[in-house]
C-alpha positions as CSV (number, residue, x, y, z in Angstrom):
1,M,37.2,68.2,-21.9
2,S,37.1,67.3,-18.2
3,N,33.9,65.4,-19.1
4,K,35.9,63.2,-21.6
5,K,38.7,62.7,-19.0
6,Q,36.1,61.5,-16.5
7,L,34.5,59.4,-19.1
8,I,37.9,57.7,-20.1
9,E,38.7,57.1,-16.4
10,H,35.5,55.1,-16.0
11,I,36.0,53.1,-19.3
12,V,39.6,52.3,-18.0
13,I,38.3,51.2,-14.6
14,A,35.6,49.0,-16.3
15,L,38.3,47.5,-18.6
16,K,40.6,46.8,-15.8
17,K,37.8,44.9,-13.9
18,E,37.1,43.0,-17.0
19,L,40.9,42.3,-17.5
20,Q,41.1,41.0,-14.0
21,Q,38.1,38.7,-14.6
22,A,39.6,37.4,-17.8
23,I,43.0,36.9,-16.1
24,D,41.2,34.8,-13.3
25,A,39.2,32.8,-15.8
26,A,42.3,32.1,-17.9
27,N,44.2,30.9,-14.8
28,E,41.4,28.6,-13.9
29,A,41.2,27.2,-17.3
30,H,44.9,26.7,-17.5
31,A,44.9,25.0,-14.1
32,A,42.1,22.6,-15.3
33,A,44.0,21.8,-18.6
34,V,47.1,20.6,-16.6
35,D,45.2,19.0,-13.6
36,D,45.6,15.4,-13.0
37,Q,41.8,14.9,-13.2
38,S,41.8,16.2,-16.8
39,V,44.1,13.4,-18.0
40,A,42.4,11.5,-20.9
41,E,41.2,8.0,-19.7
42,T,40.1,7.1,-23.2
43,Q,40.6,8.4,-26.8
44,Y,37.2,10.1,-26.5
45,D,38.0,11.9,-23.3
46,T,38.8,15.5,-24.4
47,L,38.4,17.5,-21.2
48,A,42.1,18.5,-21.0
49,I,42.0,19.5,-24.7
50,E,38.8,21.6,-24.4
51,A,40.4,23.2,-21.2
52,S,43.5,24.2,-23.0
53,Y,41.5,25.7,-25.9
54,L,39.6,27.8,-23.3
55,A,42.7,28.8,-21.6
56,E,44.2,29.9,-25.0
57,G,41.0,31.9,-25.9
58,L,40.8,33.5,-22.6
59,S,44.6,34.5,-22.8
60,R,43.8,36.3,-26.1
61,R,41.0,38.1,-24.4
62,V,43.4,39.3,-21.6
63,T,45.8,40.6,-24.4
64,E,42.8,42.4,-26.0
65,F,41.7,44.1,-22.7
66,Q,45.5,45.1,-22.1
67,H,45.6,46.6,-25.6
68,A,42.3,48.5,-25.0
69,I,43.6,50.0,-21.7
70,D,46.8,51.1,-23.4
71,A,44.8,52.7,-26.3
72,Y,42.7,54.7,-23.8
73,N,45.8,55.8,-21.8
74,A,47.4,57.0,-25.0
75,L,44.3,58.7,-26.4
76,E,44.9,62.4,-26.9
77,L,41.8,64.4,-26.0
78,V,40.8,67.2,-28.4
79,E,38.1,69.6,-28.0
80,F,35.9,69.6,-31.2
81,N,34.1,72.5,-32.7
82,V,31.7,73.2,-35.6
83,D,34.6,73.1,-38.1
84,S,36.1,69.9,-36.9
85,Y,36.0,66.6,-38.5
86,I,34.8,63.6,-36.4
87,T,37.6,61.4,-35.4
88,L,38.7,59.3,-32.5
89,G,38.0,61.2,-29.3
90,A,34.8,62.9,-30.5
91,L,31.6,63.1,-28.5
92,V,28.8,63.2,-31.0
93,Q,25.1,63.8,-30.7
94,L,22.5,63.1,-33.6
95,S,19.5,65.2,-33.8
96,A,17.2,62.3,-33.1
97,D,19.0,61.8,-29.8
98,E,18.7,65.5,-28.5
99,K,15.6,65.0,-26.2
100,A,17.1,61.8,-24.6
101,N,20.5,63.7,-24.2
102,H,22.2,60.6,-25.8
103,W,25.8,61.0,-27.1
104,F,28.2,58.8,-28.8
105,F,31.9,58.8,-27.9
106,I,34.3,57.4,-30.5
107,G,36.9,55.5,-28.7
108,P,39.6,53.0,-29.8
109,A,38.1,50.0,-28.0
110,A,35.2,49.1,-25.5
111,G,32.4,49.5,-28.1
112,G,29.0,49.3,-26.4
113,F,30.1,50.6,-23.0
114,R,27.5,52.8,-21.7
115,Y,27.8,55.6,-19.1
116,Q,25.9,58.4,-17.5
117,L,27.8,61.6,-17.0
118,D,26.4,65.0,-16.3
119,Q,22.8,64.1,-17.4
120,K,24.3,62.7,-20.6
121,S,23.8,59.1,-21.6
122,I,27.0,58.2,-23.5
123,T,27.5,55.1,-25.6
124,V,31.1,54.3,-26.8
125,I,31.4,53.2,-30.3
126,T,34.6,52.3,-32.2
127,P,35.6,53.8,-35.8
128,Q,35.1,50.2,-37.1
129,S,31.4,49.9,-36.0
130,P,28.6,50.7,-38.5
131,M,27.9,53.9,-36.6
132,G,31.6,54.8,-36.3
133,I,32.1,54.2,-40.1
134,A,29.0,56.6,-40.8
135,L,30.3,59.2,-38.5
136,I,34.0,59.4,-39.1
137,G,35.1,62.4,-41.2
138,K,31.8,64.2,-40.9
139,Q,31.2,67.6,-39.4
140,Q,28.5,69.2,-37.4
141,D,25.2,69.5,-39.5
142,D,26.3,66.7,-41.9
143,D,23.8,64.2,-42.8
144,I,24.4,60.5,-42.2
145,E,22.9,57.4,-43.3
146,I,23.4,53.9,-41.9
147,M,21.8,50.5,-42.2
148,L,21.0,48.9,-38.8
149,G,19.9,45.4,-39.6
150,A,17.0,45.8,-42.1
151,N,16.3,49.3,-40.9
152,K,17.7,52.6,-42.5
153,L,18.7,55.3,-40.3
154,E,18.8,58.8,-41.7
155,D,19.8,61.7,-39.4
156,Y,22.3,64.4,-39.0
157,V,25.2,65.4,-36.6
158,S,23.5,68.1,-34.4
159,S,26.3,68.5,-31.8
160,L,30.1,67.7,-31.7
161,K,32.4,68.2,-28.7
């Protein structure tokens, strides 16, 4: 359980760092959109319009990072066992990943985030990802089947924490 707390702390730190970068970029784009140098000189001059679209997109990203941080702060950590069904907060290992000691953490956001913790290589996946869809609702020793591009992965859940 303390491993999961530590993992979530690191995910939140990384999200806060990305949030700050997004805030800075959004502020820069907003400043560029309203800058005197951005005023259109001809009907084909679209610098201000492009900067405002960029500022709007970056502002949405800021909101997404804030929601992700809130979701991790609200996540209830549960210890899973052999009889548990895989849900949000589960730490899952597939049999093919045992030698590499690779695990998947099912989180509410930040899919793709990777972290090394106690000799475990952990990748965050979301329930909406193809791997998340394949794992949610399964139990230890259940088979999974997933299409990854043109490749079919067949494996089973070897460990669940």
